[in-house]
C-alpha positions as CSV (number, residue, x, y, z in Angstrom):
1,M,54.7,25.0,-20.6
2,M,53.2,27.1,-23.7
3,K,53.2,23.9,-25.7
4,K,51.0,22.5,-23.2
5,F,48.9,25.6,-22.7
6,L,48.3,25.7,-26.2
7,L,47.2,21.9,-26.5
8,I,44.7,22.1,-23.3
9,V,43.0,25.5,-25.3
10,C,42.7,23.8,-28.5
11,G,41.4,20.7,-26.6
12,S,38.8,23.1,-25.0
13,F,38.2,24.7,-28.5
14,V,37.4,21.1,-29.9
15,G,35.3,19.6,-27.0
16,V,33.2,23.1,-27.4
17,W,32.6,22.6,-30.9
18,I,31.5,18.9,-30.7
19,A,29.1,20.0,-28.0
20,L,27.5,22.8,-30.4
21,T,27.6,20.4,-33.0
22,I,25.7,17.8,-31.3
23,F,23.2,20.5,-29.9
24,F,22.6,21.7,-33.8
25,V,22.4,17.8,-35.1
26,T,19.9,17.6,-31.9
27,S,17.9,20.6,-32.5
28,I,17.6,19.1,-36.3
29,I,16.1,15.9,-35.1
30,M,13.8,17.6,-32.8
31,S,12.4,20.0,-34.9
32,F,11.6,17.2,-37.5
33,A,9.4,15.4,-34.4
34,M,7.9,18.6,-33.7
35,I,7.0,18.9,-37.7
36,G,6.1,15.1,-37.3
37,I,3.7,15.9,-34.4
38,S,2.1,18.7,-35.8
39,A,1.7,16.5,-39.1
40,A,-0.1,13.8,-37.1
41,Q,-2.4,16.4,-34.9
42,S,-3.8,17.7,-38.2
43,S,-4.6,14.7,-39.7
44,K,-5.9,13.1,-36.8
45,N,-9.6,13.8,-37.9
46,A,-8.8,13.0,-41.2
47,S,-11.4,10.3,-42.5
48,V,-10.8,6.9,-42.1
49,T,-10.7,4.6,-45.0
50,E,-13.4,1.7,-45.9
51,H,-12.7,-1.6,-44.1
52,S,-10.4,-0.4,-41.4
53,I,-9.5,-2.2,-38.2
54,L,-8.8,-0.3,-35.3
55,H,-5.2,-2.0,-34.0
56,L,-4.6,-2.4,-30.4
57,D,-0.9,-3.4,-29.9
58,L,-0.8,-4.3,-26.1
59,K,2.8,-4.0,-25.5
60,G,4.8,-2.2,-22.5
61,E,2.9,0.1,-20.1
62,I,-0.5,1.5,-19.7
63,T,-0.4,4.6,-18.4
64,D,-3.6,6.8,-16.7
65,R,-3.2,9.3,-19.6
66,A,-1.4,10.0,-22.5
67,T,1.0,12.9,-21.8
68,R,4.3,11.9,-23.4
69,S,3.6,11.8,-27.2
70,D,6.4,14.1,-28.0
71,M,8.9,11.8,-26.3
72,D,7.8,8.7,-28.3
73,M,8.7,10.5,-31.2
74,M,12.0,11.9,-30.4
75,A,12.4,8.2,-28.9
76,M,11.3,6.9,-32.2
77,L,13.9,9.2,-34.1
78,L,17.1,8.4,-32.0
79,G,16.1,4.5,-32.1
80,N,14.7,4.1,-28.4
81,N,11.8,1.2,-28.4
82,V,9.5,3.1,-26.0
83,N,6.0,1.8,-26.2
84,S,3.4,3.9,-23.5
85,E,-0.2,3.8,-24.3
86,G,-2.7,6.3,-22.0
87,L,-5.5,4.4,-21.0
88,N,-7.6,7.7,-21.7
89,T,-6.6,7.4,-25.4
90,L,-7.3,3.7,-25.7
91,L,-10.8,4.2,-24.4
92,S,-11.5,7.1,-26.7
93,A,-10.3,5.2,-29.5
94,I,-12.4,2.4,-28.9
95,K,-15.3,4.2,-28.4
96,N,-15.1,6.2,-31.6
97,A,-14.3,3.1,-33.6
98,K,-17.9,2.0,-32.5
99,E,-19.1,4.7,-33.9
100,N,-17.1,5.1,-37.4
101,K,-18.8,3.5,-40.0
102,N,-15.5,2.6,-41.6
103,I,-13.9,0.4,-38.7
104,D,-15.3,-2.9,-39.3
105,G,-13.4,-4.4,-35.9
106,I,-10.4,-4.1,-33.5
107,Y,-7.3,-6.5,-33.8
108,I,-5.6,-6.7,-30.2
109,E,-2.4,-8.0,-30.7
110,C,-0.7,-9.1,-27.2
111,E,3.1,-8.4,-26.7
112,G,3.3,-8.1,-22.8
113,V,1.0,-5.5,-21.6
114,G,1.8,-4.0,-18.4
115,A,-1.3,-2.5,-16.2
116,S,-2.4,-2.9,-12.8
117,P,-5.9,-4.8,-12.4
118,A,-8.6,-1.8,-12.5
119,T,-6.9,-0.4,-15.6
120,M,-7.4,-3.6,-17.6
121,H,-11.0,-3.9,-16.1
122,T,-11.4,-0.8,-17.4
123,L,-10.1,-1.4,-21.1
124,R,-12.0,-4.7,-21.0
125,A,-15.4,-3.3,-20.0
126,A,-15.1,-0.7,-23.8
127,L,-14.1,-3.9,-25.4
128,K,-17.3,-5.4,-24.2
129,D,-19.4,-2.2,-25.0
130,F,-17.5,-2.5,-28.7
131,K,-18.9,-5.9,-29.2
132,S,-22.7,-4.6,-29.0
133,S,-21.8,-2.7,-32.3
134,G,-21.7,-6.3,-33.8
135,K,-18.1,-5.7,-35.3
136,F,-15.3,-8.3,-34.6
137,I,-12.6,-8.3,-32.1
138,Y,-9.9,-10.9,-32.9
139,A,-6.7,-11.3,-30.6
140,Y,-3.3,-12.9,-31.8
141,A,0.0,-13.7,-29.8
142,Y,3.1,-14.0,-31.7
143,Q,4.9,-15.6,-28.5
144,A,2.8,-15.9,-25.4
145,Y,-0.5,-14.2,-23.8
146,N,0.8,-13.3,-20.6
147,Q,-2.0,-12.9,-17.7
148,G,-2.8,-8.7,-18.5
149,D,-2.9,-9.8,-22.2
150,Y,-5.3,-12.6,-21.9
151,Y,-7.7,-10.8,-19.5
152,I,-8.3,-8.1,-21.6
153,A,-8.0,-10.4,-24.7
154,S,-10.5,-13.0,-23.5
155,V,-13.3,-10.4,-24.6
156,A,-12.5,-11.3,-28.3
157,D,-14.7,-13.0,-30.5
158,S,-11.7,-15.4,-31.3
159,M,-8.3,-15.8,-29.7
160,F,-5.3,-17.3,-32.3
161,L,-1.9,-18.4,-31.2
162,N,1.2,-18.9,-32.7
163,P,1.8,-22.9,-33.2
164,V,4.4,-22.8,-30.4
165,G,3.3,-19.9,-28.6
166,A,2.0,-20.2,-24.8
167,V,-0.1,-18.6,-22.5
168,D,0.4,-17.8,-19.0
169,I,-2.3,-18.0,-16.4
170,H,-1.4,-18.3,-13.2
171,G,-3.1,-16.2,-10.6
172,L,-2.3,-13.2,-8.3
173,S,0.3,-12.7,-5.9
174,S,1.7,-9.5,-3.8
175,N,5.1,-10.0,-3.3
176,V,6.4,-6.9,-0.9
177,P,10.2,-7.1,0.0
178,Y,10.9,-6.6,3.7
179,P,14.5,-5.5,4.6
180,K,14.4,-5.3,8.1
181,K,17.5,-7.7,8.3
182,L,19.5,-5.7,5.7
183,L,18.6,-2.6,7.9
184,D,19.9,-4.6,10.9
185,K,23.0,-5.6,9.0
186,L,24.0,-1.9,8.0
187,G,22.9,-0.3,11.5
188,V,20.0,1.5,10.4
189,E,17.1,1.4,12.7
190,M,14.0,2.9,11.3
191,Q,12.1,4.4,14.3
192,V,8.2,4.0,13.5
193,V,5.5,5.7,14.9
194,R,1.9,4.8,13.2
195,V,-1.7,4.6,14.0
196,G,-3.7,1.6,12.2
197,T,-3.1,-2.2,12.9
198,F,-3.2,-2.9,9.0
199,K,-0.9,-0.1,8.1
200,S,1.1,-2.0,6.7
201,A,3.4,0.1,4.8
202,V,6.0,0.4,8.1
203,E,5.8,-3.0,8.5
204,P,8.8,-4.3,6.6
205,Y,11.1,-1.8,8.7
206,M,9.7,-3.4,12.2
207,V,9.6,-7.1,11.2
208,E,11.2,-9.6,8.7
209,E,7.9,-11.5,7.9
210,M,4.4,-10.6,6.9
211,S,2.2,-10.1,10.1
212,D,-1.1,-11.8,10.4
213,A,-3.4,-8.7,10.0
214,N,-1.6,-7.6,6.6
215,R,-1.5,-11.4,5.0
216,L,-5.7,-11.3,6.2
217,Q,-6.2,-7.8,4.0
218,T,-4.4,-9.0,1.5
219,E,-5.4,-12.4,1.1
220,V,-9.1,-10.7,0.9
221,Y,-8.4,-8.2,-1.8
222,L,-6.5,-10.0,-3.8
223,G,-9.3,-13.0,-3.7
224,N,-12.1,-10.5,-4.6
225,I,-10.0,-9.0,-7.6
226,W,-9.2,-12.4,-8.7
227,K,-12.2,-13.6,-8.5
228,T,-13.7,-10.4,-10.5
229,M,-11.2,-11.1,-13.2
230,V,-12.0,-15.0,-13.0
231,D,-15.7,-14.7,-13.4
232,S,-15.1,-12.6,-16.5
233,M,-12.8,-14.3,-18.5
234,A,-14.7,-17.8,-17.5
235,V,-17.9,-16.2,-19.1
236,D,-16.2,-15.1,-22.1
237,R,-14.6,-18.4,-22.8
238,K,-17.2,-20.9,-21.9
239,I,-15.3,-22.4,-19.0
240,T,-16.6,-22.8,-15.3
241,P,-14.5,-20.6,-12.8
242,E,-13.5,-23.9,-11.2
243,A,-12.2,-25.2,-14.5
244,F,-10.4,-21.8,-15.2
245,N,-8.8,-21.9,-11.9
246,A,-7.5,-25.3,-12.4
247,L,-6.0,-24.5,-15.2
248,A,-4.1,-21.6,-13.7
249,D,-3.1,-24.1,-11.1
250,G,-1.6,-26.3,-13.7
251,V,1.5,-24.0,-14.9
252,T,-0.2,-23.2,-18.3
253,L,3.0,-21.6,-19.6
254,T,4.5,-24.9,-20.0
255,Q,1.4,-26.6,-22.0
256,A,1.8,-27.3,-25.7
257,A,-0.2,-25.0,-27.8
258,D,-2.6,-28.0,-29.2
259,S,-3.7,-28.5,-25.6
260,L,-4.4,-25.1,-25.0
261,V,-6.9,-25.2,-27.9
262,K,-8.5,-28.4,-26.4
263,C,-9.0,-27.0,-22.6
264,K,-10.6,-23.8,-24.6
265,L,-8.0,-21.1,-23.5
266,V,-7.8,-20.1,-27.0
267,D,-9.7,-20.9,-30.2
268,K,-7.1,-21.7,-33.0
269,L,-3.4,-21.7,-33.8
270,C,-1.8,-19.9,-36.6
271,Y,1.4,-18.0,-37.8
272,K,1.2,-14.3,-38.0
273,N,1.3,-14.1,-41.9
274,E,-2.1,-16.6,-41.6
275,M,-3.8,-14.1,-39.0
276,E,-2.8,-11.3,-41.4
277,D,-4.7,-13.6,-44.4
278,R,-7.8,-14.1,-42.0
279,L,-8.2,-10.2,-41.4
280,K,-7.5,-9.3,-44.8
281,A,-10.5,-12.0,-46.0
282,L,-12.7,-10.7,-43.1
283,T,-12.4,-7.0,-44.5
284,K,-12.0,-7.1,-48.1
285,V,-8.4,-6.9,-48.5
286,E,-6.8,-8.2,-51.4
287,K,-4.5,-10.9,-50.6
288,D,-1.1,-9.0,-51.7
289,D,-2.5,-5.6,-50.3
290,D,-1.5,-4.4,-46.7
291,L,-4.2,-4.2,-44.1
292,N,-6.2,-0.7,-43.5
293,L,-4.9,-0.7,-39.7
294,V,-5.6,2.5,-37.6
295,S,-3.8,3.1,-34.6
296,P,-5.3,4.3,-30.9
297,A,-3.9,7.7,-31.7
298,D,-5.1,8.5,-34.9
299,I,-9.2,8.5,-34.2
300,A,-8.6,9.3,-30.3
301,D,-10.0,12.6,-28.9
302,D,-7.7,15.5,-28.8
303,F,-7.4,15.7,-25.0
304,S,-5.3,18.9,-25.4
305,K,-7.4,21.2,-27.0
306,D,-9.2,23.9,-25.2
307,A,-12.9,23.7,-24.6
308,S,-15.0,26.8,-24.6
309,G,-18.3,27.8,-23.0
310,D,-20.0,24.9,-20.0
311,K,-17.0,22.8,-19.0
312,V,-16.6,20.0,-16.5
313,A,-13.1,19.8,-15.5
314,V,-11.5,16.9,-15.1
315,L,-8.3,17.2,-12.9
316,Y,-5.5,14.3,-12.7
317,A,-3.9,13.3,-9.5
318,V,-1.6,10.5,-10.5
319,G,1.5,8.8,-8.2
320,E,2.7,9.3,-4.9
321,I,2.0,12.6,-3.2
322,D,5.2,14.9,-3.0
323,G,7.4,12.7,-3.4
324,Q,10.8,13.1,-3.7
325,Q,11.2,11.8,-7.2
326,S,14.9,11.2,-8.1
327,P,16.1,13.2,-11.3
328,M,16.5,10.1,-13.2
329,S,12.9,8.4,-12.6
330,N,9.9,8.6,-15.1
331,E,7.5,7.6,-12.7
332,E,4.4,10.5,-12.2
333,G,4.3,12.1,-9.3
334,I,1.8,14.5,-7.4
335,D,3.1,18.2,-6.5
336,S,0.0,18.9,-3.8
337,E,0.7,22.7,-4.2
338,E,0.3,23.0,-7.9
339,I,-3.2,20.9,-7.8
340,A,-4.4,22.6,-4.8
341,D,-3.5,26.1,-7.1
342,A,-5.1,24.5,-10.2
343,V,-8.3,23.5,-7.9
344,R,-8.5,27.2,-6.6
345,D,-8.2,28.7,-10.0
346,L,-10.9,26.1,-11.3
347,I,-13.0,27.7,-8.4
348,D,-12.8,31.2,-10.1
349,D,-13.6,30.0,-13.6
350,D,-17.3,30.6,-14.0
351,D,-17.3,28.1,-17.1
352,V,-15.9,25.5,-14.9
353,K,-19.3,23.8,-14.1
354,A,-18.1,20.6,-11.9
355,L,-14.7,18.9,-11.3
356,V,-13.4,15.3,-11.5
357,L,-10.8,14.5,-9.9
358,R,-9.0,11.5,-11.4
359,V,-7.5,10.0,-8.3
360,N,-4.4,7.1,-9.2
361,S,-2.3,7.1,-6.1
362,P,-1.5,5.3,-3.3
363,G,-0.9,8.4,-0.9
364,G,2.3,10.1,0.4
365,S,2.7,13.1,2.3
366,A,0.2,13.7,5.1
367,F,1.2,17.6,4.6
368,G,0.5,17.7,1.0
369,S,-2.9,15.5,1.3
370,E,-4.5,17.9,3.6
371,Q,-3.5,20.9,1.4
372,M,-5.0,19.5,-1.6
373,W,-8.1,18.5,0.9
374,K,-8.8,22.2,1.8
375,A,-8.7,23.2,-1.8
376,L,-11.0,20.6,-2.5
377,D,-13.1,21.4,0.4
378,D,-13.5,25.2,-1.0
379,F,-14.3,23.7,-4.3
380,K,-17.2,21.6,-2.9
381,K,-18.5,24.8,-0.5
382,S,-18.5,27.0,-3.8
383,G,-21.6,25.4,-4.9
384,K,-20.2,23.3,-7.9
385,P,-20.4,19.6,-7.8
386,F,-17.3,17.4,-7.0
387,V,-17.0,14.0,-8.2
388,V,-14.0,11.6,-7.6
389,S,-13.0,8.8,-10.3
390,M,-10.6,6.1,-9.0
391,G,-8.3,4.2,-11.1
392,D,-6.0,1.4,-9.8
393,Y,-5.4,3.1,-6.7
394,A,-6.7,5.4,-4.1
395,A,-5.4,4.6,-1.0
396,S,-4.3,6.6,2.0
397,G,-3.5,10.0,0.9
398,G,-5.4,9.2,-2.2
399,Y,-8.3,8.4,-0.1
400,Y,-7.5,11.5,1.9
401,I,-8.2,14.0,-1.0
402,S,-10.9,12.3,-2.1
403,C,-12.9,11.6,1.1
404,N,-15.1,14.7,0.5
405,A,-16.8,14.3,-3.2
406,D,-20.2,14.5,-3.8
407,R,-19.8,11.1,-5.2
408,I,-17.0,8.5,-5.5
409,F,-16.7,6.1,-8.4
410,A,-14.3,3.4,-8.6
411,E,-13.5,0.3,-10.6
412,P,-14.7,-3.3,-8.8
413,T,-10.6,-4.1,-9.0
414,T,-9.4,-0.4,-7.9
415,I,-7.5,-0.6,-4.4
416,T,-8.9,1.9,-2.0
417,G,-9.1,2.3,1.9
418,S,-5.8,2.4,3.7
419,I,-7.1,5.0,6.0
420,G,-4.2,5.6,8.0
421,I,-1.0,7.6,9.1
422,F,2.6,6.9,10.4
423,G,6.0,8.5,10.4
424,V,9.7,6.8,9.7
425,I,12.6,8.4,11.1
426,P,16.1,6.7,10.1
427,C,18.5,6.4,13.1
428,V,22.1,5.3,11.4
429,D,24.0,5.9,15.1
430,E,24.8,1.9,14.6
431,L,25.9,2.4,11.3
432,R,27.6,5.7,12.1
433,G,29.5,5.0,15.2
434,N,30.3,1.1,14.9
435,K,30.7,0.1,11.5
436,L,32.1,3.4,10.3
437,G,33.7,4.3,13.0
438,I,32.4,7.7,13.0
439,N,31.2,10.0,16.6
440,I,29.6,12.8,16.8
441,C,30.3,15.3,19.6
442,T,27.5,17.9,20.2
443,V,27.1,21.1,21.7
444,K,23.7,22.3,22.4
445,T,21.0,24.6,24.3
446,N,18.0,22.8,24.5
447,E,16.6,19.4,25.5
448,N,16.2,18.5,21.8
449,S,18.1,20.8,19.9
450,D,19.9,17.8,18.7
451,M,16.4,15.9,17.7
452,G,17.0,13.8,14.3
453,V,20.7,13.6,14.9
454,R,20.5,10.9,17.1
455,R,18.6,7.9,18.2
456,M,14.7,9.8,19.9
457,T,14.3,9.9,23.3
458,P,11.4,8.1,25.0
459,A,10.0,11.6,25.4
460,Q,10.9,12.4,21.7
461,Q,9.0,9.0,20.6
462,A,6.4,9.7,22.4
463,A,5.8,13.5,21.0
464,M,6.0,11.9,17.6
465,Q,3.1,9.7,18.4
466,N,0.8,12.2,19.6
467,M,1.5,14.2,16.1
468,V,0.9,10.9,14.4
469,N,-2.3,10.4,16.4
470,Q,-3.9,13.9,15.7
471,G,-3.3,13.5,12.2
472,Y,-5.1,10.0,12.4
473,E,-7.9,12.1,14.0
474,L,-8.1,14.6,11.3
475,F,-8.0,12.1,8.6
476,T,-11.0,9.8,10.2
477,K,-12.9,13.5,11.0
478,H,-12.7,14.1,7.2
479,C,-13.9,11.0,6.4
480,A,-16.4,10.5,8.6
481,D,-17.8,14.2,7.4
482,G,-17.5,13.7,3.6
483,R,-18.9,10.2,3.9
484,H,-22.1,11.1,6.3
485,M,-21.1,9.0,8.8
486,T,-19.6,8.9,12.4
487,Q,-16.0,8.8,13.2
488,D,-16.5,5.5,15.3
489,S,-17.9,4.2,12.1
490,I,-15.1,5.3,10.1
491,K,-12.4,4.0,12.6
492,V,-13.4,0.5,12.4
493,I,-13.3,0.1,8.7
494,A,-10.0,2.4,8.6
495,E,-7.1,1.1,10.5
496,G,-5.2,1.5,7.4
497,R,-7.0,-1.5,6.1
498,V,-6.9,-1.7,2.4
499,W,-10.0,-2.7,0.4
500,D,-11.2,-3.7,-2.9
501,G,-13.4,-1.4,-4.9
502,I,-16.4,-4.0,-4.0
503,T,-16.0,-4.1,-1.0
504,A,-15.7,-0.4,-0.5
505,K,-18.8,0.0,-1.8
506,K,-20.3,-2.6,0.4
507,I,-18.8,-0.5,3.5
508,G,-19.4,3.0,2.1
509,L,-16.2,4.1,1.2
510,V,-17.0,4.0,-2.7
511,D,-20.8,5.1,-3.9
512,E,-20.9,3.5,-7.3
513,L,-18.8,1.3,-9.8
514,G,-17.8,2.6,-12.8
515,N,-15.1,4.4,-15.1
516,L,-14.3,7.9,-15.5
517,D,-16.9,8.5,-18.4
518,A,-19.4,7.5,-15.7
519,A,-18.0,10.0,-13.1
520,I,-18.3,12.8,-15.6
521,K,-21.6,12.1,-16.8
522,W,-22.7,12.2,-13.3
523,A,-20.8,15.6,-12.6
524,A,-22.6,17.1,-15.5
525,T,-26.1,16.0,-14.5
526,K,-25.3,16.8,-11.1
527,A,-24.6,20.4,-12.5
528,K,-27.8,20.5,-14.6
529,L,-25.6,20.3,-18.1
530,K,-27.6,18.7,-20.8
531,D,-25.5,16.2,-23.5
532,G,-23.9,18.4,-26.3
533,E,-24.2,21.3,-24.1
534,Y,-21.0,21.2,-21.9
535,E,-17.4,19.8,-23.1
536,T,-14.9,18.5,-20.9
537,Q,-11.4,20.0,-20.2
538,Y,-8.1,17.9,-18.8
539,Y,-5.7,19.3,-16.4
540,P,-3.4,19.8,-15.8
541,Q,-2.3,20.2,-19.4
542,A,0.5,17.9,-20.8
543,K,3.9,19.6,-21.0
544,S,5.5,19.3,-24.3
545,N,8.6,21.3,-24.8
546,W,11.7,20.6,-26.3
547,E,13.4,20.9,-22.7
548,K,10.9,18.1,-21.9
549,M,11.6,15.9,-24.4
550,L,15.0,15.8,-24.4
551,E,14.7,15.3,-20.2
552,D,12.0,12.5,-20.7
553,Y,14.5,10.8,-23.5
554,M,17.5,11.0,-21.2
555,V,15.4,9.4,-18.1
556,S,14.4,6.4,-20.2
557,R,17.5,5.5,-21.2
558,Y,19.1,6.0,-18.1
559,E,16.7,3.8,-16.5
560,A,16.4,1.3,-19.5
561,R,20.4,1.2,-18.7
562,L,19.8,0.6,-15.2
563,Q,17.2,-2.0,-15.1
564,G,19.2,-3.8,-17.7
565,E,22.9,-3.7,-15.4
566,M,20.4,-4.7,-12.3
567,G,18.2,-7.0,-13.5
568,M,15.9,-8.4,-10.7
569,L,17.2,-6.6,-8.1
570,Y,16.2,-3.0,-10.0
571,E,12.9,-3.1,-8.2
572,Y,14.5,-3.2,-4.7
573,H,16.9,-0.2,-5.8
574,K,13.8,1.8,-6.3
575,Y,12.1,0.8,-3.4
576,I,15.1,1.6,-1.0
577,T,15.7,4.9,-3.0
578,R,12.0,5.8,-2.7
579,L,12.1,5.3,1.0
580,L,15.2,7.4,2.0
581,S,13.9,10.2,0.0
582,R,10.6,10.4,1.7
583,D,8.9,13.0,3.9
584,H,8.8,11.8,8.0
585,V,4.9,11.9,8.1
586,L,3.0,9.8,5.5
587,C,-0.9,8.7,4.4
588,I,0.5,6.3,2.1
589,M,0.0,2.8,1.1
590,E,3.4,0.4,0.0
591,K,2.1,-0.4,-3.5
592,P,2.6,-4.3,-3.6
593,V,4.2,-6.0,-7.2
594,I,1.0,-7.7,-8.1
595,K,1.8,-10.6,-10.7
């Protein structure tokens, strides 16, 4: 017995020693990471050498803003291939490269970008503006241009492709899973109450196929977004829109590279070393020397610095509103209480002269949306200008928090609207009773004491529907007041219907088509601030402590492993997990997978 006890004690001691050793090694690694970050930041404003090229590596996801430089540093040190660029960093780098005399041009290397149409449109517009400087833009794909790569890179002066490379142009499709049959097999009934014929977020729980109303709205906004993309690409590639669509219908991914040159999808074929030689000749670099490539982070503005004096505040609201994120999910979410508190702090800050709310959200909790609306309404009543800049999505709850702005900016390919509300209450009576064999015995004092434990009664269903109706009335009233329209006029374009940015402007849900910079300039002008006399301050501040670094790293590792194990089923896993963790009453548009 004593021997066994000693073995246990020794084993525990060894375990603790190993844990401390790992912690010590991790701390050293993180220290080097922090040193690397500090060094990078200190050299950020160092002068760029002559004949440099801004290198845009289109690989991985483009997020709305860069918030994880610390995690990326740690990921590189530990061998994790994480690549995530912030749109704000890319836009700032392109703008600064246009003015920097030592930057000769931009080299876009296409390796499979992940971004929504509005993000890609914004980036493409910045590149178009860069071209007005007379500097070159070259694009190259080592393996293939995916559709996102191609949309962004088609603005280039010349597009190059590997001789055995490919171009994948196929159009847009919206792919929404309908799990009704699966839920029926499991014995789970989704009790739905909603307002809005087009409020399709709950449709997959009610029917097995897409409704005519949902199909109509999806065809309209997808068609308008694709037309915007095709018109831009066709002009820059000197191909008619009709010819471009014909190419998209022809499965370009399977076509030989030389045929892609003949049909003008690309200009020339070359291997990567030959591409680099072209760039060296263009920038007067000796063939045996390295190219002077500059990363976006090297020349982008520092968005974390504290502004002084008069300020225009930019507050980011990105992700689902009050969504119960999994501890192992690295998706951003909106904490409505945090945003509301931040807005009230900005009201009291005398240096803040205007607010631009950057919205990139499909919506979420109806309660959380109302709390943020109230804080933003208080800001507007303080007399300071309140402007909204919409990103990829500003739908449902995302529109709820936007509707009261003095001015709303959106991209042509922004998805917005979806003014509607619904409630979903899962009922597991069939699963619990008939499939699992669990009987629930109830003792209650009042008629509705066990509400939520069993299937809702007709009276309970009617009460829930009444609550949702009240929420819809409040939502449409806020929209009517904010947009200076009658409530009946809002209801005509509401009903949960989703709109693209161009159509939203035509029907009055959006004021102006433009990016975040345009919104900031409008807010400054409205606040009577002149160029050079104010700074832009970004909120909330990105977290960069060690705990956050380790947490983000562990999340990214878990997500990568899970995705590798589940393959194509991974997206459905995330979908079901998100469904089961949400509040009961929501203002949300289920984001389609647009490919």
